[in-house]
C-alpha positions as CSV (number, residue, x, y, z in Angstrom):
1,X,124.5,104.5,127.7
2,X,127.2,106.8,128.9
3,X,130.0,105.4,131.1
4,X,132.5,107.0,133.3
5,X,136.0,106.6,132.0
6,X,138.3,104.3,134.0
7,X,140.5,105.9,136.7
8,X,144.2,105.7,135.8
9,X,146.1,104.8,139.0
10,X,149.5,104.6,137.5
11,X,151.5,104.9,134.3
12,X,154.8,103.6,133.2
13,X,156.3,104.4,129.8
14,X,159.1,102.8,127.7
15,X,160.4,103.5,124.2
16,X,159.5,101.0,121.5
17,X,161.0,102.2,118.2
18,X,158.8,104.9,116.6
19,X,156.3,104.4,119.4
20,X,156.1,104.8,123.2
21,X,154.7,101.8,125.0
22,X,152.6,103.0,127.9
23,X,151.5,100.6,130.7
24,X,148.3,101.7,132.5
25,X,146.9,100.6,135.9
26,X,143.1,101.1,135.5
27,X,140.1,100.9,137.7
28,X,136.7,100.6,136.0
29,X,133.4,102.0,137.4
30,X,132.4,98.6,138.7
31,X,135.6,98.4,140.8
32,X,137.5,96.0,138.5
33,X,141.2,96.7,138.1
34,X,143.2,95.8,135.0
35,X,146.6,96.5,133.5
36,X,146.3,97.8,129.9
37,X,149.0,98.7,127.4
38,X,148.8,101.2,124.6
39,X,151.1,102.4,121.9
40,X,151.5,106.2,121.6
41,X,152.9,107.5,118.4
42,X,155.8,109.9,118.6
43,X,155.6,112.8,116.2
44,X,152.8,115.0,114.8
45,X,150.4,112.5,113.3
46,X,149.8,111.1,109.9
47,X,147.7,111.8,106.8
48,X,146.0,109.6,104.2
49,X,145.1,111.3,100.9
50,X,142.3,110.4,98.4
51,X,143.7,112.1,95.3
52,X,140.9,112.5,92.7
53,X,142.3,112.7,89.2
54,X,138.7,113.5,87.9
55,X,135.2,113.1,89.3
56,X,135.3,109.3,89.0
57,X,139.0,108.4,89.2
58,X,141.2,108.1,92.3
59,X,145.0,107.7,92.1
60,X,146.5,104.8,94.0
61,X,150.2,104.0,94.6
62,X,151.9,100.7,94.7
63,X,154.8,100.5,97.1
64,X,156.8,98.0,99.0
65,X,155.2,97.1,102.4
66,X,157.9,95.8,104.7
67,X,155.3,94.4,107.2
68,X,153.9,92.1,104.5
69,X,157.1,91.8,102.5
70,X,155.2,92.4,99.2
71,X,154.1,95.3,97.1
72,X,150.8,96.8,98.2
73,X,148.3,99.0,96.4
74,X,147.0,101.8,98.5
75,X,146.5,105.5,99.0
76,X,149.1,108.2,99.4
77,X,150.0,108.5,103.1
78,X,152.7,109.7,105.4
79,X,153.6,111.5,108.6
80,X,152.9,115.1,109.4
81,X,156.3,116.9,109.9
82,X,156.9,119.4,112.7
83,X,155.3,122.7,111.8
84,X,153.1,121.3,109.1
85,X,149.3,121.2,109.1
86,X,147.5,118.0,108.0
87,X,146.6,119.8,104.7
88,X,150.2,120.8,104.1
89,X,151.5,117.3,104.8
90,X,148.9,115.8,102.4
91,X,150.0,118.1,99.6
92,X,153.6,117.3,100.2
93,X,153.1,113.6,100.4
94,X,150.9,113.7,97.2
95,X,153.8,115.4,95.4
96,X,156.4,113.0,96.7
97,X,154.5,109.8,96.2
98,X,152.2,110.4,93.2
99,X,153.8,113.3,91.4
100,X,150.8,115.6,91.7
101,X,149.9,118.7,93.7
102,X,146.3,119.7,94.5
103,X,144.6,123.1,94.4
104,X,141.8,121.8,96.7
105,X,142.6,119.9,99.8
106,X,139.8,119.1,102.3
107,X,140.0,117.3,105.6
108,X,137.1,114.8,105.8
109,X,137.7,113.2,109.2
110,X,140.1,111.4,111.6
111,X,140.6,107.7,111.4
112,X,142.0,105.5,114.2
113,X,144.0,102.4,113.5
114,X,143.4,100.2,116.5
115,X,141.8,102.4,119.2
116,X,141.7,99.6,121.8
117,X,145.5,99.7,122.1
118,X,146.9,102.6,120.0
119,X,146.5,106.4,120.3
120,X,147.5,106.9,116.7
121,X,145.1,108.8,114.4
122,X,145.3,109.5,110.7
123,X,143.8,112.6,109.1
124,X,141.8,111.7,105.9
125,X,142.3,114.4,103.2
126,X,140.4,114.6,99.9
127,X,142.6,116.2,97.1
128,X,141.0,117.6,94.0
129,X,141.9,119.7,91.0
130,X,145.3,118.0,90.6
131,X,148.2,119.2,88.6
132,X,151.5,117.5,87.9
133,X,154.3,118.3,90.3
134,X,156.9,116.0,91.8
135,X,159.0,116.5,95.0
136,X,161.8,114.2,96.1
137,X,160.6,111.9,98.8
138,X,162.0,109.4,101.2
139,X,160.9,106.3,99.2
140,X,163.8,104.2,98.0
141,X,162.2,103.8,94.5
142,X,159.6,105.7,92.5
143,X,156.1,104.5,93.3
144,X,153.8,103.2,90.5
145,X,150.7,105.4,90.2
146,X,147.5,103.4,89.4
147,X,144.3,105.2,88.4
148,X,141.2,103.5,89.7
149,X,137.5,104.2,89.1
150,X,135.5,104.7,92.3
151,X,132.7,102.8,90.7
152,X,134.9,99.7,90.8
153,X,135.7,99.7,94.6
154,X,134.0,96.3,94.8
155,X,136.7,94.9,92.6
156,X,139.5,96.7,94.5
157,X,138.4,95.6,98.0
158,X,138.8,92.0,97.0
159,X,142.3,92.2,95.6
160,X,145.1,90.4,97.4
161,X,147.5,93.4,97.0
162,X,145.0,95.9,98.5
163,X,144.7,95.0,102.2
164,X,145.3,98.2,104.2
165,X,142.3,99.0,106.2
166,X,142.9,102.8,106.3
167,X,143.0,102.9,102.5
168,X,139.8,100.9,102.1
169,X,137.9,102.9,104.7
170,X,139.1,106.2,103.3
171,X,138.0,105.3,99.8
172,X,134.5,104.4,100.9
173,X,134.2,107.6,103.1
174,X,135.4,109.8,100.2
175,X,133.1,108.1,97.7
176,X,130.1,108.7,100.1
177,X,131.1,112.3,100.8
178,X,131.5,113.0,97.0
179,X,128.0,111.4,96.3
180,X,126.5,113.7,99.0
181,X,128.0,116.8,97.3
182,X,126.5,115.9,93.9
């Protein structure tokens, strides 16, 4: 069933750190009116990278996660800088966080974080044919790089220190895409 999008009768915006908080006055097709809020990211977007060391092994990184106040295992990720494409940002972040570059970088799709209240999207990039190369990054400490077999995603998804939804979704999407290419 296709529905007509709600009519936006008014908008008010305020700054909220790295985001812009937008208040929306909406009217739905059935005449109901509601006030919604959404977070709009400022900047040029973000990337999440699935770096394949070989056909069966992905590289994960362990880094401090301030939101959880613990070290988390996840994929390479970061923001897209002004003037960069998602592919260029993925290659740069891979070099900064994992110490590898990639000869092949492929955009698989866009992922949303919480589409009911955030406009933020992350570009999922598969990186293959890796070679060692490190760039200085903005992390306060060198990240631990952890090779993980795609065949063992069932073990990874149950780990306490692997909780980020984007990383989990990206790994399953990449695994399926790779299986379809075989």
